[in-house]
Backbone as JSON, one array per atom type, in Angstrom:
{
  "sequence": "MSGPSAWFELVQQHPRLSDLLGRALQIALTLLVAWIAIRILRVVRDRSIERFRGLSSGDRDEERSLHLGTLANVLFDVAKALVYGFVLLTLLSQCGVSVQPLVAGAGLVGAAVALGSQTVVKDFVAGFFILVENHFALGDQIVISPTLSGTVERMSLRVTTIRDADGSAHIVPNGSISTITNRTYRWSGATVTLATPASAGVDPVRAALDRAMKAAASRDPQGEVLAAEPTVSGPNNIRGATLEWTLTAKTRSGQGGKAKSWLIEEAVKALAEDNLPLA",
  "N": [[-88.2, -147.38, -83.5], [-86.62, -144.24, -83.41], [-84.05, -141.76, -83.01], [-82.82, -139.74, -80.4], [-83.73, -140.88, -78.1], [-83.87, -143.62, -78.69], [-81.03, -144.1, -79.02], [-80.22, -143.67, -76.58], [-81.48, -145.87, -75.21], [-80.2, -147.91, -76.42], [-77.6, -147.67, -75.58], [-77.96, -148.16, -72.87], [-78.56, -150.76, -72.9], [-76.27, -152.0, -73.54], [-73.57, -152.13, -71.88], [-70.84, -152.12, -72.49], [-70.67, -150.6, -74.66], [-71.57, -148.22, -73.63], [-69.43, -147.72, -71.87], [-67.32, -147.36, -73.52], [-68.19, -144.96, -74.95], [-68.21, -143.38, -72.72], [-65.34, -143.21, -72.08], [-64.41, -142.19, -74.68], [-65.74, -139.58, -74.43], [-64.34, -138.54, -72.28], [-61.72, -138.56, -73.22], [-61.99, -136.64, -75.24], [-62.62, -134.4, -73.95], [-60.29, -134.21, -72.35], [-58.48, -133.55, -74.4], [-59.57, -131.18, -75.48], [-59.24, -129.49, -73.33], [-56.48, -129.31, -73.06], [-55.75, -128.27, -75.46], [-56.98, -125.76, -75.05], [-55.49, -124.9, -72.94], [-52.95, -124.62, -74.28], [-53.3, -122.8, -76.15], [-54.08, -120.49, -74.54], [-51.39, -120.22, -73.27], [-49.93, -119.59, -75.36], [-50.81, -117.08, -76.23], [-50.21, -115.63, -74.01], [-47.51, -115.69, -74.22], [-47.07, -114.28, -76.72], [-48.1, -111.71, -76.24], [-46.52, -110.99, -74.14], [-43.88, -110.82, -75.52], [-44.51, -108.8, -77.33], [-44.99, -106.69, -75.54], [-42.36, -106.44, -74.46], [-41.03, -105.55, -76.65], [-42.3, -103.23, -77.13], [-41.42, -101.6, -74.92], [-38.82, -101.16, -75.58], [-36.4, -98.61, -76.29], [-33.99, -97.97, -77.39], [-30.9, -99.23, -78.77], [-29.77, -100.9, -76.76], [-31.96, -101.32, -74.98], [-33.33, -102.76, -77.02], [-31.89, -105.03, -77.37], [-32.12, -106.11, -74.94], [-34.73, -106.45, -74.98], [-35.01, -108.46, -76.8], [-33.54, -110.6, -75.5], [-35.33, -111.14, -73.56], [-37.56, -111.72, -74.88], [-36.62, -114.23, -76.08], [-36.42, -115.68, -73.68], [-39.14, -115.83, -73.05], [-40.08, -117.47, -74.88], [-38.75, -119.87, -74.36], [-39.74, -120.55, -71.94], [-42.3, -120.99, -72.71], [-42.19, -123.08, -74.24], [-41.4, -125.0, -72.41], [-43.45, -124.9, -70.59], [-45.38, -125.95, -72.53], [-44.57, -128.6, -72.97], [-44.89, -129.65, -70.54], [-47.72, -129.67, -70.46], [-48.25, -131.32, -72.62], [-47.09, -133.91, -71.67], [-48.8, -134.3, -69.38], [-51.12, -134.61, -70.52], [-50.69, -136.86, -72.05], [-50.06, -138.89, -70.02], [-52.77, -138.73, -68.92], [-54.37, -139.71, -70.97], [-53.52, -142.32, -71.34], [-54.27, -143.32, -69.02], [-56.92, -143.04, -68.97], [-57.53, -144.75, -71.05], [-57.32, -147.2, -69.83], [-54.72, -147.94, -69.3], [-52.21, -148.71, -66.97], [-50.63, -146.14, -65.39], [-48.84, -145.79, -63.25], [-46.23, -147.39, -63.18], [-45.07, -145.97, -65.39], [-44.76, -143.39, -64.34], [-43.27, -143.71, -61.98], [-41.05, -144.77, -63.34], [-40.11, -142.58, -64.87], [-39.78, -140.95, -62.82], [-37.54, -141.85, -61.67], [-35.67, -141.75, -63.82], [-35.72, -138.94, -64.1], [-34.52, -138.09, -61.83], [-32.04, -139.25, -61.82], [-30.97, -137.74, -64.06], [-31.03, -135.21, -63.05], [-29.31, -135.48, -60.87], [-26.83, -135.89, -62.25], [-26.76, -133.69, -63.65], [-26.49, -131.32, -62.28], [-24.9, -129.0, -62.31], [-25.33, -127.87, -64.85], [-28.17, -127.34, -64.68], [-27.98, -125.64, -62.7], [-26.56, -123.5, -63.95], [-28.51, -122.77, -65.93], [-30.62, -121.75, -64.33], [-29.28, -119.57, -63.07], [-28.67, -118.07, -65.21], [-31.25, -117.48, -66.11], [-32.23, -115.6, -64.0], [-30.48, -113.73, -64.19], [-31.12, -112.52, -66.75], [-33.8, -111.77, -66.17], [-33.63, -110.14, -64.09], [-31.88, -108.25, -64.88], [-29.2, -107.87, -64.57], [-26.84, -107.31, -66.05], [-26.18, -106.19, -69.5], [-25.87, -106.57, -72.98], [-22.93, -105.36, -74.15], [-22.2, -104.04, -71.77], [-19.69, -103.3, -69.37], [-18.05, -105.28, -67.25], [-16.97, -106.59, -64.25], [-16.19, -109.74, -63.02], [-14.26, -111.19, -61.62], [-11.11, -110.64, -59.73], [-9.27, -111.34, -61.79], [-10.81, -111.31, -64.15], [-12.43, -109.61, -66.5], [-14.2, -107.58, -68.59], [-15.82, -106.82, -71.68], [-19.49, -107.41, -72.18], [-20.34, -109.64, -74.61], [-21.79, -111.64, -75.57], [-24.99, -113.32, -74.53], [-26.62, -116.09, -72.95], [-29.07, -118.46, -71.68], [-27.38, -120.3, -70.45], [-24.55, -119.56, -70.71], [-22.31, -116.72, -70.43], [-20.58, -114.58, -72.54], [-17.62, -113.0, -72.5], [-15.55, -110.38, -73.62], [-12.24, -109.47, -73.21], [-9.64, -106.78, -72.68], [-7.54, -107.47, -74.0], [-8.76, -108.79, -76.33], [-9.46, -111.39, -75.88], [-11.88, -113.86, -75.76], [-13.91, -114.93, -73.12], [-15.69, -117.67, -72.13], [-18.11, -117.9, -69.85], [-19.77, -120.0, -67.53], [-23.01, -119.37, -66.34], [-23.69, -120.16, -63.73], [-21.51, -120.02, -62.32], [-21.07, -117.31, -61.67], [-20.88, -115.23, -59.13], [-20.51, -112.85, -57.97], [-21.11, -109.6, -59.24], [-19.54, -106.88, -60.77], [-20.58, -104.02, -62.26], [-19.59, -101.9, -64.54], [-20.85, -99.99, -66.22], [-23.53, -99.72, -65.6], [-26.57, -98.61, -66.18], [-25.69, -95.99, -66.16], [-22.47, -94.22, -66.82], [-19.2, -93.02, -65.89], [-16.68, -90.38, -66.01], [-13.58, -89.52, -65.31], [-10.83, -87.19, -64.52], [-7.78, -86.34, -63.45], [-5.6, -83.83, -63.03], [-2.64, -81.64, -62.62], [-1.52, -78.53, -61.64], [0.96, -75.72, -61.57], [1.58, -74.24, -58.25], [2.1, -71.75, -58.08], [0.64, -70.67, -60.24], [-1.79, -69.9, -59.18], [-5.14, -70.08, -57.61], [-7.67, -69.03, -58.28], [-7.49, -68.32, -61.12], [-7.12, -70.76, -62.4], [-9.2, -72.28, -61.78], [-11.23, -70.76, -63.08], [-10.66, -71.15, -65.63], [-10.74, -73.92, -65.85], [-13.55, -74.3, -65.42], [-14.62, -72.99, -67.61], [-13.76, -74.72, -69.51], [-15.23, -77.09, -68.96], [-17.81, -76.25, -69.4], [-17.52, -75.92, -72.29], [-16.99, -78.57, -72.96], [-19.45, -79.72, -72.32], [-20.98, -78.38, -74.29], [-20.3, -79.66, -76.62], [-21.91, -81.73, -77.03], [-24.83, -81.41, -77.56], [-27.3, -82.69, -77.78], [-27.26, -84.5, -75.55], [-26.18, -87.24, -76.05], [-23.94, -88.36, -75.13], [-23.18, -87.19, -72.58], [-24.57, -87.23, -69.49], [-25.08, -85.19, -67.66], [-23.78, -81.88, -67.01], [-20.13, -81.42, -66.89], [-18.15, -81.3, -64.11], [-15.97, -79.36, -62.06], [-13.6, -79.91, -59.27], [-11.74, -79.02, -56.6], [-8.87, -77.1, -55.58], [-7.7, -80.38, -54.79], [-5.58, -81.54, -53.54], [-2.26, -81.05, -52.5], [0.85, -81.28, -53.79], [4.14, -80.73, -53.12], [5.09, -78.11, -54.95], [2.79, -77.95, -56.39], [-0.68, -78.17, -57.4], [-3.67, -80.24, -57.22], [-6.16, -81.17, -59.37], [-9.72, -82.26, -59.99], [-11.51, -83.5, -62.67], [-14.9, -84.24, -63.39], [-17.39, -86.3, -64.66], [-20.8, -87.28, -65.51], [-21.83, -89.72, -67.61], [-23.65, -91.05, -70.42], [-24.39, -94.71, -70.51], [-21.42, -96.6, -71.26], [-20.1, -94.47, -72.55], [-17.95, -93.35, -71.33], [-15.31, -93.16, -72.05], [-15.18, -91.46, -74.17], [-16.25, -89.15, -73.29], [-14.23, -88.72, -71.38], [-12.0, -87.97, -72.85], [-12.91, -85.77, -74.14], [-12.83, -83.99, -71.74], [-10.32, -83.85, -71.11], [-9.13, -82.65, -73.48], [-10.56, -80.09, -73.75], [-9.74, -78.99, -71.25], [-6.93, -78.66, -71.46], [-6.95, -77.01, -73.62], [-8.21, -74.81, -72.63], [-6.59, -73.98, -70.5], [-4.22, -73.35, -71.82], [-4.99, -71.2, -73.28], [-5.25, -69.12, -71.35], [-2.53, -69.04, -70.63], [-1.82, -70.82, -68.64], [0.23, -73.12, -67.18], [0.46, -76.75, -67.25], [1.48, -78.97, -64.56]],
  "CA": [[-88.07, -146.14, -82.95], [-85.44, -143.56, -83.74], [-83.83, -140.48, -82.44], [-82.01, -139.63, -79.22], [-84.11, -141.91, -76.98], [-83.43, -144.81, -79.08], [-79.67, -144.33, -78.77], [-79.98, -143.96, -75.07], [-81.78, -147.15, -74.75], [-79.22, -148.73, -76.91], [-76.43, -147.52, -74.73], [-78.28, -148.73, -71.68], [-78.63, -152.18, -73.04], [-74.85, -152.46, -73.97], [-72.67, -151.58, -70.92], [-69.49, -152.0, -73.11], [-70.71, -149.48, -75.48], [-71.49, -147.23, -72.67], [-67.99, -147.51, -71.31], [-66.38, -146.83, -74.61], [-68.6, -143.73, -75.18], [-67.66, -142.46, -71.61], [-63.85, -142.9, -72.29], [-64.34, -141.25, -75.62], [-65.98, -138.11, -73.83], [-63.19, -138.19, -71.32], [-60.51, -138.29, -73.93], [-62.17, -135.47, -75.95], [-62.49, -133.36, -73.05], [-58.86, -133.87, -72.23], [-57.73, -132.8, -75.51], [-60.05, -129.81, -75.54], [-58.46, -128.52, -72.13], [-55.13, -129.24, -73.49], [-55.83, -127.24, -76.74], [-57.3, -124.35, -74.46], [-54.27, -124.42, -72.18], [-51.91, -124.37, -75.09], [-53.67, -121.39, -76.7], [-53.78, -119.38, -73.57], [-50.03, -120.02, -72.99], [-49.36, -118.97, -76.69], [-51.27, -115.68, -76.18], [-49.51, -115.02, -72.92], [-46.18, -115.56, -74.59], [-46.95, -113.25, -77.7], [-48.37, -110.43, -75.66], [-45.17, -110.66, -73.42], [-43.08, -110.34, -76.4], [-44.96, -107.41, -77.76], [-44.65, -105.64, -74.31], [-40.86, -106.16, -74.35], [-40.69, -104.78, -77.77], [-42.78, -101.78, -76.75], [-40.59, -100.87, -73.9], [-37.4, -100.79, -76.05], [-36.25, -97.25, -76.95], [-32.59, -97.76, -77.91], [-30.21, -100.44, -79.0], [-29.51, -101.71, -75.54], [-32.99, -101.87, -74.67], [-33.84, -103.62, -78.04], [-31.13, -106.22, -77.16], [-32.67, -106.8, -73.71], [-36.17, -107.16, -75.27], [-34.7, -109.86, -77.46], [-33.26, -111.65, -74.6], [-36.65, -111.43, -72.73], [-38.46, -112.72, -75.93], [-36.09, -115.68, -76.09], [-36.72, -116.19, -72.43], [-40.48, -116.03, -72.96], [-40.28, -118.58, -75.83], [-38.19, -121.04, -73.61], [-40.8, -120.82, -70.95], [-43.55, -121.37, -73.37], [-41.87, -124.49, -74.69], [-41.17, -125.9, -71.22], [-44.85, -125.33, -70.26], [-46.13, -126.73, -73.65], [-44.09, -129.93, -72.8], [-45.51, -130.2, -69.28], [-49.15, -129.94, -70.78], [-48.24, -132.56, -73.35], [-46.79, -134.88, -70.63], [-49.97, -134.42, -68.64], [-52.24, -135.14, -71.41], [-50.34, -138.18, -72.61], [-50.57, -139.87, -68.85], [-54.16, -138.8, -68.62], [-55.01, -140.44, -72.0], [-53.13, -143.71, -71.05], [-55.11, -143.66, -67.81], [-58.27, -143.13, -69.53], [-57.55, -145.91, -71.75], [-57.23, -148.26, -69.07], [-53.18, -148.42, -69.07], [-51.69, -148.22, -65.56], [-49.34, -145.14, -65.62], [-47.92, -145.72, -62.04], [-44.89, -147.68, -63.45], [-44.48, -144.87, -66.1], [-44.54, -142.31, -63.52], [-42.05, -144.18, -61.31], [-39.72, -144.9, -64.22], [-39.77, -141.22, -65.24], [-39.2, -140.16, -61.53], [-36.17, -142.3, -61.56], [-34.68, -141.23, -64.79], [-35.45, -137.51, -63.81], [-33.55, -137.96, -60.46], [-30.66, -139.44, -62.33], [-30.58, -136.65, -64.93], [-30.88, -134.13, -62.25], [-28.05, -135.57, -60.08], [-25.78, -135.75, -63.18], [-26.58, -132.43, -64.51], [-26.64, -130.29, -61.33], [-24.13, -127.76, -62.72], [-26.17, -127.25, -65.95], [-29.36, -126.66, -64.19], [-27.57, -124.22, -61.73], [-26.38, -122.32, -64.94], [-29.68, -122.16, -66.55], [-31.31, -121.02, -63.27], [-28.7, -118.49, -62.75], [-29.07, -117.2, -66.26], [-32.64, -116.92, -65.91], [-32.4, -114.56, -63.05], [-29.58, -112.49, -64.8], [-31.94, -111.89, -67.78], [-35.01, -111.28, -65.56], [-33.38, -109.03, -63.08], [-31.27, -107.31, -65.83], [-27.9, -107.63, -63.86], [-26.08, -106.72, -67.05], [-26.73, -106.38, -70.83], [-24.88, -106.64, -74.08], [-22.06, -104.03, -74.29], [-21.68, -103.57, -70.51], [-18.32, -103.61, -68.89], [-18.35, -105.94, -66.07], [-15.99, -107.37, -63.4], [-16.69, -111.08, -62.32], [-13.26, -111.48, -60.46], [-9.98, -109.85, -60.13], [-8.65, -111.7, -63.01], [-11.72, -111.67, -65.21], [-13.35, -108.46, -66.79], [-14.42, -107.14, -69.98], [-17.31, -106.35, -72.21], [-20.37, -108.46, -72.46], [-20.44, -109.84, -76.12], [-23.14, -112.54, -75.83], [-25.75, -113.97, -73.41], [-27.75, -117.1, -73.14], [-29.49, -118.9, -70.4], [-26.43, -121.16, -69.78], [-23.26, -119.04, -70.5], [-22.07, -115.46, -70.91], [-19.2, -114.5, -73.26], [-17.05, -111.63, -72.0], [-14.28, -110.06, -74.38], [-11.43, -108.56, -72.56], [-8.96, -105.72, -73.22], [-6.64, -108.09, -74.99], [-9.56, -109.32, -77.4], [-9.63, -112.77, -75.72], [-13.23, -114.24, -75.35], [-14.1, -115.73, -72.08], [-17.17, -118.07, -72.02], [-18.35, -117.99, -68.39], [-21.05, -120.46, -67.08], [-23.68, -118.43, -65.53], [-23.89, -120.64, -62.44], [-20.14, -119.63, -61.59], [-21.07, -115.94, -61.4], [-21.44, -114.84, -57.96], [-20.43, -111.44, -57.76], [-20.69, -108.81, -60.49], [-19.3, -105.39, -60.71], [-21.07, -103.5, -63.68], [-19.0, -100.42, -64.48], [-21.63, -99.28, -67.01], [-24.99, -100.02, -65.29], [-27.52, -97.52, -66.48], [-24.82, -94.66, -66.57], [-20.96, -94.29, -66.73], [-18.62, -91.83, -65.3], [-15.4, -90.1, -66.44], [-12.86, -88.67, -64.12], [-9.56, -86.88, -64.88], [-7.06, -85.73, -62.45], [-4.6, -82.95, -63.45], [-2.07, -80.8, -61.73], [-1.1, -77.05, -62.02], [1.92, -75.07, -60.32], [0.81, -73.5, -57.37], [2.43, -70.3, -58.57], [-0.39, -70.15, -61.25], [-2.98, -69.48, -58.43], [-6.28, -70.91, -57.74], [-8.89, -68.73, -59.1], [-7.4, -68.38, -62.59], [-7.08, -72.07, -63.0], [-10.6, -72.75, -61.56], [-11.98, -70.17, -64.09], [-10.23, -71.79, -67.01], [-11.33, -75.11, -66.02], [-14.9, -74.12, -65.54], [-14.92, -72.54, -68.97], [-13.37, -75.99, -70.32], [-16.28, -77.83, -68.64], [-18.9, -75.74, -70.28], [-17.07, -76.2, -73.72], [-17.17, -80.0, -73.16], [-20.88, -79.88, -72.41], [-21.37, -77.61, -75.65], [-20.01, -80.62, -77.65], [-22.94, -82.76, -76.84], [-26.06, -80.68, -77.48], [-28.35, -83.68, -77.74], [-27.14, -85.4, -74.61], [-26.09, -88.51, -76.28], [-22.79, -88.73, -74.38], [-23.12, -86.57, -71.3], [-25.98, -87.13, -68.63], [-25.07, -83.92, -66.92], [-22.64, -81.13, -67.3], [-19.13, -81.99, -66.2], [-17.89, -80.37, -62.9], [-14.46, -79.28, -61.48], [-13.47, -79.88, -57.85], [-10.26, -78.68, -56.29], [-7.88, -78.02, -55.53], [-8.01, -81.53, -53.86], [-4.55, -82.08, -52.83], [-1.08, -80.34, -52.83], [2.2, -82.12, -53.77], [5.24, -79.86, -53.45], [4.68, -77.06, -55.48], [1.54, -78.34, -57.48], [-2.29, -78.38, -56.91], [-4.29, -81.17, -58.01], [-7.65, -80.97, -59.61], [-10.42, -83.38, -60.55], [-12.72, -83.15, -63.58], [-15.71, -85.43, -63.37], [-18.6, -86.07, -65.74], [-21.71, -88.3, -65.5], [-22.28, -89.94, -68.97], [-24.51, -92.29, -70.78], [-23.8, -95.9, -70.43], [-20.63, -96.93, -72.26], [-19.67, -93.37, -73.17], [-17.08, -92.79, -70.49], [-14.06, -92.84, -72.72], [-15.22, -90.49, -75.16], [-16.35, -88.04, -72.29], [-13.02, -88.28, -70.71], [-11.06, -87.36, -73.98], [-13.37, -84.43, -74.22], [-12.47, -83.15, -70.69], [-8.73, -83.56, -71.25], [-9.0, -81.65, -74.74], [-10.98, -78.88, -73.41], [-8.98, -78.5, -70.11], [-5.74, -78.3, -72.0], [-7.04, -75.97, -74.55], [-8.5, -73.45, -71.77], [-5.43, -73.37, -69.74], [-3.14, -72.83, -72.71], [-5.5, -69.88, -73.8], [-4.93, -68.32, -70.36], [-1.09, -69.18, -70.33], [-1.54, -71.42, -67.37], [0.93, -74.35, -67.49], [0.3, -77.99, -66.36], [2.68, -79.35, -63.81]],
  "C": [[-86.76, -145.58, -83.05], [-85.09, -142.31, -82.85], [-83.11, -140.75, -81.17], [-82.42, -140.68, -78.26], [-83.77, -143.34, -77.38], [-81.89, -145.19, -78.74], [-79.45, -144.43, -77.35], [-80.44, -145.17, -74.59], [-80.66, -148.06, -75.14], [-78.15, -148.8, -76.05], [-76.69, -148.28, -73.43], [-78.22, -150.29, -71.77], [-77.27, -152.76, -73.41], [-73.78, -151.74, -73.19], [-71.32, -151.37, -71.52], [-69.59, -150.72, -73.95], [-70.84, -148.16, -74.75], [-70.17, -146.77, -72.08], [-67.17, -146.99, -72.37], [-66.93, -145.45, -74.9], [-68.06, -142.75, -74.03], [-66.12, -142.25, -71.79], [-63.75, -141.99, -73.43], [-64.64, -139.76, -75.29], [-64.84, -137.66, -73.12], [-61.99, -137.74, -72.11], [-60.82, -136.77, -74.67], [-62.17, -134.27, -75.12], [-61.17, -132.94, -72.55], [-58.19, -133.24, -73.22], [-58.27, -131.42, -75.7], [-59.34, -128.95, -74.34], [-57.23, -128.43, -72.48], [-54.99, -128.21, -74.44], [-56.0, -125.85, -76.0], [-56.03, -123.84, -73.76], [-53.17, -123.89, -73.05], [-52.1, -122.87, -75.9], [-53.54, -120.08, -75.77], [-52.15, -119.23, -73.35], [-49.48, -119.25, -74.34], [-49.68, -117.48, -76.57], [-50.49, -114.93, -75.03], [-48.0, -114.75, -73.47], [-46.12, -114.45, -75.7], [-47.27, -111.81, -77.12], [-47.08, -110.06, -74.68], [-44.2, -110.1, -74.37], [-43.35, -108.97, -76.97], [-44.71, -106.45, -76.72], [-43.27, -105.47, -74.34], [-40.55, -105.35, -75.36], [-41.11, -103.37, -77.54], [-42.04, -100.94, -75.77], [-39.23, -100.47, -74.54], [-37.34, -99.32, -76.9], [-34.87, -96.97, -77.51], [-32.07, -99.18, -78.18], [-30.09, -101.37, -77.75], [-30.8, -102.24, -75.04], [-33.48, -102.85, -75.7], [-33.08, -105.03, -77.97], [-31.75, -106.9, -75.97], [-34.17, -107.39, -74.11], [-36.01, -108.57, -75.99], [-34.48, -110.9, -76.67], [-34.48, -112.02, -73.93], [-37.42, -112.11, -73.66], [-38.03, -114.0, -75.89], [-36.5, -116.38, -74.87], [-38.26, -116.7, -72.49], [-40.74, -117.31, -73.84], [-39.89, -119.96, -75.12], [-39.12, -121.51, -72.58], [-41.85, -121.41, -71.52], [-43.25, -122.84, -73.8], [-41.76, -125.56, -73.44], [-42.7, -126.07, -70.7], [-45.66, -126.11, -71.27], [-45.64, -128.44, -73.24], [-44.66, -130.57, -71.79], [-46.94, -130.55, -69.43], [-49.14, -131.21, -71.6], [-48.0, -133.93, -72.64], [-47.97, -135.3, -69.84], [-50.93, -135.26, -69.33], [-51.86, -136.6, -71.96], [-50.54, -139.23, -71.43], [-52.05, -139.91, -68.72], [-54.98, -139.64, -69.7], [-54.78, -141.75, -71.71], [-53.9, -144.1, -69.85], [-56.61, -144.09, -68.3], [-58.61, -144.37, -70.47], [-57.32, -147.26, -71.09], [-55.72, -148.96, -68.84], [-52.87, -147.8, -67.75], [-50.46, -147.2, -65.88], [-48.45, -145.11, -64.3], [-46.55, -146.21, -62.46], [-44.21, -146.74, -64.3], [-43.97, -143.91, -65.37], [-43.29, -142.63, -62.66], [-40.93, -144.27, -62.12], [-39.24, -143.52, -64.52], [-39.19, -140.55, -64.05], [-37.77, -140.58, -61.5], [-35.27, -141.76, -62.55], [-34.59, -139.73, -64.6], [-34.49, -137.22, -62.83], [-32.3, -138.26, -61.03], [-30.15, -138.44, -63.26], [-30.26, -135.5, -63.97], [-29.56, -134.27, -61.36], [-26.77, -135.29, -61.1], [-25.49, -134.48, -63.94], [-26.86, -131.22, -63.45], [-26.01, -128.93, -61.75], [-24.84, -127.12, -63.78], [-27.3, -126.64, -65.52], [-29.11, -125.31, -63.42], [-27.28, -123.08, -62.75], [-27.59, -121.93, -65.54], [-30.49, -121.34, -65.54], [-30.64, -119.65, -63.15], [-28.75, -117.34, -63.96], [-30.39, -116.55, -66.52], [-32.87, -115.56, -65.14], [-31.45, -113.39, -63.62], [-30.46, -111.69, -65.9], [-33.17, -111.09, -67.15], [-34.68, -110.0, -64.76], [-32.27, -107.91, -63.73], [-29.91, -106.72, -64.95], [-26.83, -106.91, -64.84], [-26.75, -106.89, -68.36], [-25.78, -106.49, -71.7], [-24.09, -105.31, -74.13], [-21.69, -103.53, -72.97], [-20.23, -104.04, -70.31], [-18.43, -104.05, -67.41], [-17.02, -106.62, -65.45], [-16.54, -108.55, -62.73], [-15.66, -111.38, -61.31], [-12.06, -110.48, -60.77], [-9.21, -110.13, -61.15], [-9.52, -111.75, -64.08], [-12.72, -110.44, -65.38], [-13.31, -108.26, -68.16], [-15.69, -106.71, -70.38], [-18.16, -107.45, -72.64], [-20.65, -108.56, -73.95], [-21.61, -110.7, -76.35], [-23.51, -113.18, -74.52], [-26.53, -114.99, -73.62], [-28.05, -117.6, -71.85], [-28.44, -119.74, -69.75], [-24.96, -120.38, -69.7], [-23.32, -117.58, -70.99], [-20.68, -115.26, -71.5], [-18.8, -113.1, -73.11], [-15.69, -111.44, -73.08], [-13.54, -109.04, -73.59], [-10.56, -107.52, -73.19], [-8.04, -106.17, -74.33], [-7.38, -108.64, -76.32], [-9.84, -110.82, -77.19], [-11.2, -112.78, -75.35], [-13.3, -115.13, -74.34], [-15.47, -116.27, -71.99], [-17.27, -118.57, -70.64], [-19.69, -118.77, -68.09], [-21.8, -119.52, -66.12], [-23.72, -118.93, -64.05], [-22.51, -120.22, -61.62], [-20.05, -118.15, -61.35], [-21.67, -115.64, -60.24], [-21.53, -113.48, -57.49], [-20.09, -110.55, -58.99], [-20.6, -107.32, -60.27], [-19.62, -104.85, -62.13], [-20.6, -102.1, -63.6], [-19.82, -99.6, -65.45], [-23.06, -99.39, -66.95], [-25.79, -98.73, -65.2], [-26.7, -96.22, -66.8], [-23.36, -94.98, -66.26], [-20.47, -93.08, -66.08], [-17.16, -91.74, -65.91], [-14.76, -89.26, -65.49], [-11.51, -88.45, -64.75], [-8.91, -85.91, -63.91], [-5.86, -85.13, -63.24], [-3.88, -82.07, -62.39], [-1.57, -79.57, -62.29], [-0.09, -76.57, -61.04], [1.1, -74.24, -59.38], [0.99, -71.83, -57.52], [1.37, -69.6, -59.52], [-1.75, -69.61, -60.46], [-4.06, -70.28, -58.58], [-7.43, -70.4, -58.51], [-8.65, -68.65, -60.48], [-7.43, -69.71, -63.16], [-8.49, -72.52, -62.84], [-11.46, -72.24, -62.58], [-11.81, -70.75, -65.34], [-10.76, -73.13, -66.96], [-12.92, -75.27, -66.0], [-15.29, -73.85, -66.82], [-14.79, -73.86, -69.85], [-14.7, -76.97, -69.99], [-17.57, -77.51, -69.44], [-18.62, -76.13, -71.84], [-17.43, -77.54, -73.86], [-18.53, -80.28, -73.21], [-21.5, -79.4, -73.72], [-21.09, -78.67, -76.79], [-20.84, -81.75, -77.88], [-24.37, -82.06, -76.63], [-27.18, -81.59, -77.32], [-28.31, -84.61, -76.52], [-26.94, -86.92, -74.92], [-24.85, -89.18, -75.55], [-22.7, -88.41, -72.92], [-24.64, -86.64, -70.65], [-26.05, -85.83, -67.9], [-23.77, -83.14, -67.34], [-21.59, -81.35, -66.33], [-18.81, -80.96, -65.3], [-16.34, -80.32, -62.73], [-14.64, -79.32, -59.89], [-11.94, -79.62, -57.51], [-10.05, -77.36, -55.78], [-8.02, -79.1, -54.4], [-6.8, -81.93, -53.08], [-3.27, -81.03, -53.35], [0.13, -81.27, -52.76], [3.38, -81.24, -54.0], [4.77, -78.73, -53.89], [3.42, -77.05, -56.61], [0.15, -78.46, -56.7], [-2.75, -79.29, -57.9], [-5.72, -80.88, -58.13], [-8.42, -82.04, -60.11], [-11.49, -82.8, -61.44], [-13.58, -84.35, -63.56], [-16.84, -85.14, -64.32], [-19.4, -87.31, -65.62], [-22.12, -88.6, -67.03], [-23.21, -90.96, -69.12], [-23.63, -93.64, -70.76], [-22.82, -96.15, -71.62], [-19.94, -95.68, -73.07], [-18.44, -92.74, -72.36], [-15.78, -92.36, -71.04], [-14.13, -91.68, -73.67], [-15.47, -88.99, -74.28], [-14.88, -87.62, -71.72], [-12.01, -87.55, -71.81], [-11.64, -86.02, -74.1], [-12.93, -83.41, -73.03], [-10.98, -82.81, -70.83], [-8.55, -82.48, -72.37], [-9.38, -80.22, -74.25], [-10.15, -78.25, -72.3], [-7.67, -78.05, -70.67], [-5.83, -77.18, -72.85], [-7.37, -74.7, -73.62], [-7.32, -73.13, -71.04], [-4.26, -72.86, -70.64], [-3.78, -71.5, -73.03], [-5.1, -68.75, -72.66], [-3.33, -68.44, -69.88], [-0.83, -69.7, -68.93], [-0.99, -72.84, -67.62], [0.39, -75.52, -66.75], [1.59, -78.28, -65.81], [3.15, -80.74, -64.48]]
}
């Protein structure tokens, strides 16, 4: 007699063979589930990276998409390692090996590593939330403390590199960053304060400065520097025989310096054209 029924009778007559086939089936099922889980994780990672790239519309957005893509790869590797660990323990258990001592030993090792690397873990967790919540990005001008400020030059999950005005690079662990002042978050600003003699009058000076602000706006027809037309406020204060005026502009992120120079140039030019001196 041959066929499936013969195999079934043979298995029934040999319990050891039946046990081996059952273990083999469990191992195959475990490997299949692990393979499916890895495939799902890989698809989620790839689609996330594609979505991040699709959201980028400029250099800064592209840098952020690269960071988020790196973060997605890191999370994928961590999840894959967890799956492999689970599969290894499951296979050992299915092969009749007691995994309780291994789990207990791994727990002790993990606890020792965690206690010895609390600061490192804190740095990685803080870096994760900095990237996800977009506290700052490459090129942003940030202030971390009264003695530490500069431009973000490099970011990773563990450290952030800041270049100050003197050109020095400061490597700051992310876990030590508690408060961040971002001077270029989403948009920047430019402010210029100037003074004119009170004898020059208010209306002539205001007219000249209004003309200067329109001229500054005309220098940026594509809106690459200015986010809105600059404005004039004042006179805001009087000091002796002088009046103080304030010129302000809302600019694109990181463009405050260029906008400020435009405001100064156009203001000086407009006042000179109307023979209005600066104090």
